[in-house]
Every structure is written in C-alpha cells, then in structure tokens.
C-alpha positions as CSV (number, residue, x, y, z in Angstrom):
1,M,-40.7,-17.2,19.8
2,L,-38.2,-18.4,22.4
3,K,-38.7,-18.0,26.1
4,F,-35.8,-18.1,28.5
5,G,-35.6,-19.6,32.0
6,F,-32.6,-18.9,34.3
7,D,-31.2,-20.2,37.6
8,N,-27.9,-19.3,39.1
9,E,-26.7,-21.8,41.7
10,T,-23.4,-20.1,42.2
11,K,-22.3,-17.1,44.3
12,I,-21.1,-15.2,41.2
13,K,-23.4,-12.3,40.5
14,I,-24.7,-12.4,36.9
15,G,-28.3,-12.1,35.9
16,A,-30.7,-13.4,33.3
17,A,-30.6,-10.2,31.3
18,F,-27.0,-10.9,30.2
19,F,-28.0,-14.2,28.6
20,K,-31.4,-13.3,27.4
21,K,-30.0,-11.0,24.7
22,Y,-28.3,-14.1,23.1
23,V,-31.6,-16.0,23.1
24,E,-33.1,-13.0,21.3
25,K,-30.3,-12.8,18.9
26,L,-30.4,-16.6,18.2
27,Y,-34.1,-16.2,17.4
28,K,-33.5,-13.2,15.2
29,V,-30.8,-14.9,13.0
30,M,-32.4,-18.3,12.9
31,K,-36.1,-17.3,13.0
32,K,-37.2,-19.2,9.9
33,D,-35.5,-22.5,11.1
34,I,-36.7,-22.1,14.7
35,D,-40.3,-21.4,13.7
36,K,-40.3,-24.4,11.5
37,K,-38.8,-26.6,14.3
38,L,-41.3,-25.3,16.8
39,L,-44.2,-25.6,14.5
40,K,-44.8,-21.8,15.0
41,R,-45.3,-22.3,18.7
42,D,-43.3,-20.9,21.6
43,G,-40.3,-22.7,22.9
44,T,-38.4,-22.6,26.2
45,I,-34.7,-22.8,26.8
46,D,-33.4,-23.0,30.4
47,L,-29.9,-22.1,31.6
48,V,-28.5,-23.2,35.0
49,L,-25.2,-21.9,36.2
50,V,-23.4,-24.4,38.4
51,G,-20.1,-25.3,39.9
52,D,-17.5,-27.9,38.8
53,K,-18.8,-30.5,41.4
54,K,-22.3,-30.6,39.9
55,I,-21.3,-30.5,36.3
56,Q,-18.7,-33.2,36.9
57,A,-21.5,-35.4,38.3
58,M,-23.7,-34.7,35.3
59,N,-20.8,-35.3,32.9
60,K,-20.1,-38.7,34.5
61,E,-23.8,-39.7,34.5
62,Y,-24.8,-38.6,31.0
63,R,-21.5,-38.6,29.0
64,K,-19.5,-41.2,31.0
65,K,-16.7,-38.7,31.5
66,D,-15.7,-38.3,35.2
67,K,-14.3,-34.8,35.0
68,P,-15.7,-31.3,34.9
69,T,-16.7,-29.7,31.6
70,D,-17.6,-26.2,30.6
71,V,-21.1,-26.6,29.2
72,I,-23.6,-29.5,28.9
73,S,-26.7,-29.1,26.7
74,F,-29.8,-31.3,26.7
75,A,-31.6,-30.9,23.4
76,Y,-35.1,-32.2,23.4
77,L,-36.5,-31.4,20.0
78,E,-35.0,-34.5,18.4
79,V,-35.8,-36.9,21.2
80,T,-39.4,-36.0,22.1
81,E,-42.7,-36.3,20.3
82,Y,-43.6,-32.6,20.9
83,E,-45.4,-32.4,17.5
84,H,-48.4,-34.2,19.1
85,E,-48.5,-32.1,22.3
86,E,-50.1,-28.7,22.9
87,G,-48.6,-25.6,24.4
88,D,-45.1,-24.4,24.7
89,I,-42.2,-26.7,23.7
90,I,-39.3,-27.4,25.9
91,V,-36.4,-26.9,23.6
92,G,-33.5,-27.6,25.9
93,D,-31.6,-27.2,29.1
94,I,-28.1,-25.8,29.3
95,F,-25.7,-26.1,32.3
96,I,-22.6,-24.0,32.5
97,S,-19.9,-24.5,35.1
98,M,-18.8,-21.1,36.4
99,D,-15.6,-22.6,37.8
100,T,-14.5,-23.9,34.4
101,A,-15.7,-20.8,32.6
102,K,-13.5,-18.6,35.0
103,R,-10.5,-20.8,34.3
104,Q,-11.0,-20.8,30.6
105,A,-11.5,-17.1,30.4
106,K,-8.2,-16.6,32.2
107,E,-6.4,-19.1,30.0
108,K,-7.8,-17.4,26.8
109,G,-7.0,-13.9,28.1
110,H,-10.5,-12.5,28.0
111,D,-13.1,-11.7,30.7
112,L,-15.7,-14.0,32.2
113,K,-18.6,-12.5,30.4
114,K,-17.1,-13.1,27.0
115,E,-16.4,-16.8,28.0
116,L,-20.0,-17.1,29.3
117,A,-21.4,-15.7,26.1
118,I,-19.3,-18.2,24.0
119,L,-20.4,-21.1,26.1
120,F,-24.0,-20.1,26.2
121,V,-24.3,-19.6,22.5
122,H,-22.6,-23.0,22.0
123,G,-25.2,-24.6,24.2
124,L,-28.0,-22.8,22.4
125,L,-26.9,-24.1,19.1
126,H,-26.7,-27.6,20.4
127,C,-30.3,-27.2,21.6
128,M,-31.3,-26.2,18.1
129,G,-29.9,-29.5,16.8
130,L,-26.5,-28.3,15.6
131,D,-23.4,-30.3,16.4
132,H,-19.6,-30.4,15.6
133,N,-18.9,-34.1,14.9
134,T,-17.5,-33.4,11.4
135,D,-15.6,-30.5,9.9
136,K,-18.7,-29.4,7.9
137,E,-20.9,-29.5,11.0
138,E,-18.3,-27.5,13.0
139,A,-18.0,-24.9,10.3
140,E,-21.8,-24.5,10.2
141,M,-21.9,-24.2,14.0
142,E,-19.1,-21.6,14.1
143,G,-20.8,-19.6,11.4
144,W,-24.0,-19.4,13.4
145,A,-22.1,-18.6,16.6
146,K,-20.3,-15.6,14.9
147,K,-23.6,-14.2,13.7
148,I,-25.1,-14.5,17.2
149,L,-22.1,-13.2,19.1
150,G,-21.6,-10.4,16.7
C-alpha cells in the first residue's frame, strides 16, 4: 500500500484529497509492480507545493539548471538499501511549483487542477522508477499516465 504525505507552502487553496486519489489510482493500476518493489510493505510518497523561487533553488542545486521548473521528483527506491530496513519505505518526494503550474495551465488552455494532476502523476511515475530518456521509456511512461489520469 502507498501512503501519502502533503504540504502546501503556497497561498493557493488546494488540499491533499485532490492528490491522494492519484496515489490510490497509481497503486490500483500498478499494484503488482509496486508490491514487488516495496517487498509487500507500505511505502510513503510526499508532495510539497512550492513557488518558483524555491523550486529554482532546488533545480540549481540538484540538476544544475538555474531556472524554475514545474516538477522535481526524488525517487529513493533505486538509491537506498531499503531491502535491509524494517518498517515503511520512503518511496519518494515530489515538489511542484504552483507558479509554473499556473503559467503552463494557461498556456495549454486548461485549468490549474488538470495541470497539477498531470504534473503529480508524472512525479509519481518517476518515483516508481520510470523515466523518459528514450522514446520507448517515454511511451511506457505516457501509457501509465493515461491509465492513472483516466
């Protein structure tokens, strides 16, 4: 099972419930893969909503890109030795810039909630070890995203 932690550091009113349903859908559509990765234990994914200033600092520090970005994911399953630990597993942390999400929603002609759903699911998939470095990886990631977003 996947647990969900949430923190909103912005003034935009949106709660955990909006995002939690996507964690539940991710678990439903990828249950077999997730249970295998988590060794049938519980895992936790945290989401933090931030502004452009904070995400730009993170992007500069961790990705060496001195500009804001929409979402940054830290996937821990592939870089920790969780197999030898007991208790819940920290699967990943996701940070979404609300400033960038608002701009992108306007540019794409849809509402903020749709953009947040897209960005969050993208981050979730990264936390589960998926990436988009090749056309094949991108196609796989997009396929999972469509199943989760409906």
